[in-house]
N, C-alpha and C positions, 0 to 999 in steps of 0.2 A: 521404704529402711529397710520391713521385712520382707516386702515381697523380693527385693535381691536377696537376704539370707534367704526365703524357701526356694528360690532359684536356686540357688549353688547349692543346697540341700537336695534339693532334686538332682542336680547334676552329679553330686556325687553319688548319689545310690544308680543312679541310672547305669553309672561307668560301672558300679559294683557290681552290680546283674551281670553287667555285658562281658567281667573279664570271668564270672565266675560262669559264666557259659559256657565263653571258651573253653576254660578249661578241663569244664566238662564235656565238649566235644572232642577237646584236646585228647581226654582220656578214652572215650567210646574208640576213639580209632583206633588208640593204642591196643586195647583193648580189642575189638575187633582181628587187629593182624595179627597178637597173638592166638586168637582161637584159630585162625586159619590155619595160621604155621605148626600150634602145635598138632594135629594129628600128622601132618605130611610130617614132620619130627619124627612122633610114635612110627612110623611106615618107616622110616628109613634105618632106625635104628634097627626097626623087626627086620629090615630089607637087609642090613649088617649079619647079621646074627643069622641068618637064612642059609648067607654066602658062607659063614661063617664054616658051618654045620654041613654043608654042600649039597643042600636041597633043593638050591639053583643051578639049573643047568649049563645053561647060558654063559656062567660064571667061571666053568669048569678047562673051558679052553680057549683062550683067543692067542692072539698074535703078537707076543711079547717083544718082538725082535722090533717092532715099531716105538720102541721107547728104548733108542740107543743109549740115554745119559738123563738118568735121575738127581734131583738135589734136593736134601731134605734140610728144612730151619727147623731149629728147634729155637725158641724163646728162650731168653735169657734165665729167667724168672725156672724154669722146668730143663734147664740143660743138665742138672748133675741128678737125671735119675738113668745113670747111666745105664742100670740095667735095662733101661726100658727101652732103648735104643739098641742094647745086642739083640733083645728081641724084637724090635722094629729090622733089624737088619737081614734077620735069622728068617722074618717072615719074606723079605722081598727076595734074600737067597731063593727060597722057599719057592717064590711067583715063575723067579727066572733071569730076574735084573738081574747086570752083570758089574755095570759101572757108575759108582753110587757117589754123590758129592754131600757132604757133612758141613752145615755152617752154623752158628752162633755167635752173637754178637760179643761177647768177651774170649773169645778163643777156647772156651771150658774142655772142648770135645777136642782140639787138636790137642793138647796138653795130657788128653786122657786116650791119646793113641794109640800109643804101643799096648796097655789093657784090652781097648777093644780089637786089638786087629789079634791079640790073642784067645780072644773067646771064640772065634770066628776063622775056622780050619781054613786055611787055602786063600784068604786073602789077604791080597798085596793093595802095597801104595798106587795109586795111579800112575804117577811120574815116575816109578818103578817100572811098572808093565811096558811104560808108554819106550821108555830107553832100553830095555831089554828087549823092546816089541813081541807081547805076549798078549797085547789088546786081543786080538781074537782067539785067543783059548777061552772058550765057554769053560771052563772047566774052574776056572779064577774068577771071582768075585774081585774088584775093584772098590778101592777108597778112597779120595780128595776130601782131606781137611781142609776148612777156609774159615775164617773169620773176617771182621770189619776191619780191621786194622792190614789186612792183606789188600782190600779194595783200595785203599786210604795210601799206602805206599806204593802202590802199584802207580797211581793217576801219580805221584810225586816222581818217581821215578823214571814214567813214559813222559812228561814231559819236560826232566831233564834232558830226557835223549833227545828227543822232538828239537830243544833250544839249542843243543848244541850242534848237532845237523846243521839246523837253521843258519846257526853263525857262520858256522864252518863253511858254509857255500856263497859267502861272500854277497849276496843277499843287499844290492843298494838303497835306500831309502824310498827309491822311486818301485822298485817290483818289491817292497819289503808291503806293500798294502791291497795287493795281488795274492799273495802267499796266502794258501788257506789248508789246513789239514783236514786231508780226508779221513771220512769211515776206515779205511781199509789201510791208512797209514797209522793212526790210532791203536787197531787192532794187532796188525804188525810186532808196532812196538811194544804192545804189553804183551806178546809170546818171546819177544827180543829180554824183557824183561824177566822172564818165568810168571806172567800173571795173567795171559791170554786164556787158557782150560778152553775146555767143551763147552757149547751153549749146552744147559738145560732142554732136554724137551719138555719136561712136566719140573715143576717145582711143589711140594709140598710143606705145607706151614703146619706147626705144629705149636699151638700157645694160643693168648688172648688175643692177638691182634690178626689181622687179614691183613697182613702186606707183607713185602717180602726181608723187613729187618735187619734193610743196609746188607741184603746179599748184592755183591758187586753187578750193575746197572748194566753195562756192556756185554755181560756174559748172559743178559734174560731179554733180548729184543722181541725174541717170537715165544716166548716159553709160555703154555699153561701154568698158572699157580692158583693154588688148591688150598682152602684153607682144612685143615682137618681137627681142629678143635686142640682143646687140652691133651699133653699124651699121657697124661695119665689114665684119661677115658681110652685113649685110642683102642682100635678092634681090626680083626685078620680080615672081615667081610668088609668094610670101610677102603680097608688099605685098598686089596682085591678093588673094589667098585672103581675106587679112583683112576685105577691103573687102567682096567676092561672098559671106562667113560675116553680115557685117553687115546687104545689103540682103537677106537671105534670111529675117532671122528677123523676128518679127511682135512689135516691142514689144506689153508689157506695162505700162506704169506703177500700175494697183491705181485704187484711189478716193481 
């Protein structure tokens, strides 16, 4: 009986030591990774400030025309920093970006679009420019405002349109099994309901999350997504650096 008790105590003791060693190993790995990325982060921040001060020549001139359409995604917790967003748009205009899509989940930016447009001289809504055929006018910056509800409602509308079209085609039970909606049909239907929109070449995410935060998925099949960190710590140099890196990469969309 005493032997069994001692065995149980020994097993428990060994298990505790094993758990402590695993936790210690985990913390050591975590600290090592932090120590590795810390100088890299410092170097990145320093480079961003050097770009802002104009001390790095290679960032002064690059082919910004390769970036035809840029999307900015702002986290819901930071979307009320309107002055920061306006400053960000002014930076983009100074760099030479002409077509920008602003997205937030709750549609706060869309509600503030008149105020934002007033603060940006010569800026017009993207769809107004599209209808008036002035998209090629390099004197104007165009803005598109998108929210999560746009994507959700667009899918519902497009699905209804396809369903009605399919129903009116008089398809029989036999060929219903072979009927498949293609990607091009869905894209054309989304454009029909007014929710197609251009596909951004680059999407910049401002906020803690490293994802597109509900931006319409059908518009970003080949979009490069870059996490820019919190909006409150945005930096002109980091913005220029992200755009510069995109313009220096040759896109490969496959076959």
